[in-house]
N, C-alpha and C positions, 0 to 999 in steps of 0.2 A: 449582548457580548456575554462571554462566560463569567466575566468578573463584575458585570453591572449589578447593582444593588436594587434597581427598580423591579416591580412586579412584571410577570409575563403579560403580553398583550394578546388577548384572545382573538382578535379580529383577524379574519381570513378572507381575501378577495383577490381574484386575478387582476382586476382593475378598480381602482378607488381614488378618490380625490382627497387631499388634505387641506383643510382650511384651518385659519387661526384668529384667535382674537387675545389681546392682552388686557390685563387689569393690575396696574400696580407692578409688583415683582413677580407676577405670575402670567403664565401664558396657556391657553386652552387650545389644544389641537383636536379637531373632529375629523375622523376617518369615515367616509361614506362611500358605499359601492357605487360605481357608475351604472351598473345594470339595474334598472328599477325592479326587474322581476326577481333579482336575488333576494334570497331570504335572510341575507346577512344584515343585522341591524347596525346603524352607526356606532361608532365607538369614540368616546371622549378621553382625553388624557389631559391632565393639568400639571404643568412643569413649573418647578422652581429652579433658579439658575445658580444659586449659591454665589461664589465669588469668580468662578472660572467657566461656568457653563455656557454653551452657545451652540447654534445650529450651524452646519456647514454642508455644502453641496459639493461633492467631489466624485472622481471616478471610483467605481465599486472596487477596481482592482488596486486602489491606492487609498485604502482606508487610513484616516489618521489615527494616531494612538488614542486611547480612551474614548473611542467612539462607542459608547455604551447602548445606543438604540439605533437602528438603521432602517430606513425605508428605501426600498430599491425601485428603480425606475425599469420600464420594460424596453427601453431603447437599446440600440447595439452600438458600442459597448454600454452596459449599464452604468448608471450613476447612483449614488447613495446620499440621501438626506440624513446626516448623522447629528444626534445629540452628543456633543463632545464636552467632556468635563474632567480635566486632568486631576483636580483636587478631590473630586467626588463629594463636593459639598451640595451639589444640586440633586434634584430628585424628580420623579414623576409618580402619579397615582392615577388609578382608573376612576372614571366618572367625570361629570361636568361641573362639580360644585367647587366653588372658590373657597379658600380657608375662611371659616367664619369670624375669626378674630381680625381679619384685615379690614380696614376702612375703604371708602371710595378712592378710586384712583386720582392721583394728583393731575394727570394728564387727560384722560378721557372722561372724568366725572368731576371737573373742577368745582362748579357750584355745589355739588353735594359734599365734595371734600371740604371746602371752605366752611360750609355751614356746620358740618360735623365737628369741626375744630372749635369754632366760636360758641357754639351752644354747649359744649362740654368742658369749658375751662375751669369748672369747680372740681373735675376729676383730679385725684391725688397724683396722676401721672404728670400733671403740669406743675408739681412742686419741684421738679428736677430741673437741671440746667437745660437751656434751649438746645444745645447741641446734642444731648441725650435724647431729648424728646423728639428731635427730627428723625431719629431712627426708629421711633415707635411706629410700627406698621398699623396699628389700630387706628392712628390719626393720620400718618404721613406715608400712605401705602404707595411706595416707588421711589422714595428718597433714601439714598445710601450714603456711604462714608464721604465719597468725593464730592457728591452733590451738596450736602449739608455745608462743606466747607466753603464751596463757591458762593452759596446763597448767602451765608452769614458774612462773607468777605465784602461781597457787593454792597450790603447794607451797613457795613461797618458796626455789626452787632457783636458784642463780646460773647464768645461761645458759651461761657459759664455764667451768663446772666439768667435769672430766674425765668423759666418759659412763660408762666402766667403774666409776669410783669411785661414782658414783650408783647404777648398776644392780646392782653386786655387793652393795650394802647391802640391796637388795630380796631378792636370793637368800638372803642370810643371815637376813633376818627371817622369810622363808617357812619355812625350816628350823626356826628357833626356835619359831615357832607350832605347828608339828607336834609338836615334842618336848614342849612345855609341856602341851598339852592335845589329845592325838589323839582324844578322844572328843566333841569339838565338833560339833554337828549342822550340817547344811548352812545351815539358817536362821540359826543364831548366826554362822556364818562370814560369811554375806552382810551381816548386820547390822554386824559388826565392820568389814568392808571399806567399807561405806557411810559409817560413822563416821569411819574413818581410811583413806581411799583412798591408794594408793601411785601412783607415776608411770604404771605400766602400765595401772592401772586407770582413771585419768583419761584415758589415751589412748583408752579405749573410751567412758566415760561423757560426756566433754565433747562429743565429736561427736554423741552420742545426743541431747543437749540440743538441739543445733542441727537435727537431723533431726526430732525430734518437734515443733518449732515452725517449720519451714522456711517454711511458707506465710506466716507473719507476718514471719519474720526476713529472708528472701531475696526481695525484689522491688524492684530499683532503680527500676522504672517507677512505683512508688508511694511517694512520699517518706515517708508516714506509716508504712508497713510497713518501709521500709529504716531509719528512724529507730529502730524497735524493735530491730534488729540492732545498731545502734551503741550503744544503751543496754544491750544484753546484754553487750558487750565490757567486760572489766574492766581490761585492760592494752593490748592491741593498739590503737595510735593513740590512746590515752587521754591527755588533757592532763596534764602533771606527770610523765609516765613518761619513762625514759631510753631512748635507742636506740643502737646499734652496728651497723656491717656486719660481717658474719661473713666468713670466708675465701672463701666461695662468692659473695659480693656481695649477699647478702639481708640485709635489716634486721630486727634482733630488737629487740622493745620488752621492757623490764623494770623493775624497781624495786629499788634497793639496789645492792650491789656487783655488778660483772659476773662476777667469778670469776677464778681464777689464769691461765686460757688466754685471756683477753681480748686482742684486737689492740691494738697501740700507739695511742694517742690517747684524749682524754677523751670520755666519753659525752655525746651531745647531749641535752638536755632538751626534751620535746615542749612546744610553747607551751601556756600555761594557756588561751588563747583558741584555740578550735578554728579550723583553716584549712580552708575548703571544698574548695580544690584538692588539698590534702594527703589530705582524706578521700575524694574522688572517684577519685584515682589514686594510691594510696600507693606502688606498685612502679614508677612511671614513671622510666626512666633520666635521670640528671642530664646536661644537655647538655654536651658536651665543648667547652672553649674552646681554639681552635687558636692557635698562635704568631702567626699573621697577625691574628686578632681582638685578641690582647693589644697588638700594635703599634699597631693602629688606634685602640684606647682610649687608649694613651699619647700618641699625636698629638693626639687630641681634648682631652685634659685638659692637655696640655703640662707634664707632670710627668716628671721623669727616673725610670727605672725602679729599684726597689730591688733589694737583692741577693736577697730572697726571690722576687721576680718573675723575676729571671734564672734562679734554680735551677728554678722551676716551668717555665719556657720550655725548659730544658734537658732536663728530665724528659719533657716532652711530645714534644720532638723525638726523644728516645731511644726513646719508645714508638711513634713514627710508623712508616708502612710504608716501611722502608729499601729494600726490593727495588724498589719503584716509583720512589724517588728515584734508585736506582742505575741502572736502566734509562734513566731520562730522561738522566742524566749521559752514559752510554755513547752514546746516540744523538746528543748534542751533540758529543761529542769524536770520534765516528767519522765525522761529516759530512766530505766533502772540502773542503779549503782552496781558497777561490777565488784566483786570482792577482790581486795588487794592481795597480791601474792605475799607469802611469808618471806620475810628478809631475815637472814642470819644476823645474830647480835653483832658479830665482829664487823659486818658490812655497815650497819647502821652506825657503829662507833666511828669508823673510818669516814663516813659522810659527814657527821657533825664536826669531826676535826677539820676536814677540808673547808667547811663552811665558815668556821671561826678563823682560820687562816686567811680565807678571802676577805673577811671584814677586818683583818689587822689585829685580831685577838690572840692571846697566847694563853697557854695552860695545858695541862695534860688531859687526856680523854677521860 
């Protein structure tokens, strides 16, 4: 589309096939010509979906808004496979390479994912709370905000427990299992893990639940289907759960104590009555109140500002763009001073007399 931010796709073919493979939070499309004699080489595109990106197949005459990339069919009437991204957080790039900083996929590369986490527990990344580490795509490629809440809730793990403390316990448990009964068959091991899954196993099975039912769970265009997704959630945005913002600014929902590494401030309780606005856009940023807006509110209410309001205003001014204000001040002070017009002596005496009278003073000029 004209407003799309992604690069132009140089692939041209009258008839071609689109195939796809996913890895964590990325999806690779391969466009390949159907005619083997065609000189057009295949073209790969790797997509990131952000918070609102998706693919949708629809009539070409009824394109949805924010359809930033379209693949048209040759049928009559034609349809379009569209990459739709209202918030424009998603993107695509040319080539078949996955992002190098992303680790193995929690769904399709489970054993590699598990090994990558357990063998790197000495990394400083695991000094952070477990809720923040679960969003680190170097180790948890595919886990997002709602998945981390659901995983921690099912295991009753405080979100602000130190990640290394939680994961080193899994490493010890795995070693103990092998020592106790090395003769366990694979089927028995699988059964034991299904009955008592650990955190890394839930990082695989919870996304799989969503994938297996995605046609029913994920379709905001059909309210009945999207309601099924909301009913599937046990913690994320569920009334009665607590929430806190982590150090990266993302909100984590949980139940019980937040954990020893929780940021200062009391957890907020999700209202018992569901808020449609909160459900529709849970990650919308809170509008920033500027000092000017605060002053306007004070004038309107005719109430004197409290000490807390003064502190908030000072903090907002401290966080403001100092460089811009400094530049404006320099421009003002750097402007050449204009010569003052000569004022007659009688007029200057008259001004001084008026000023003294305004202050309540007496005396002759």
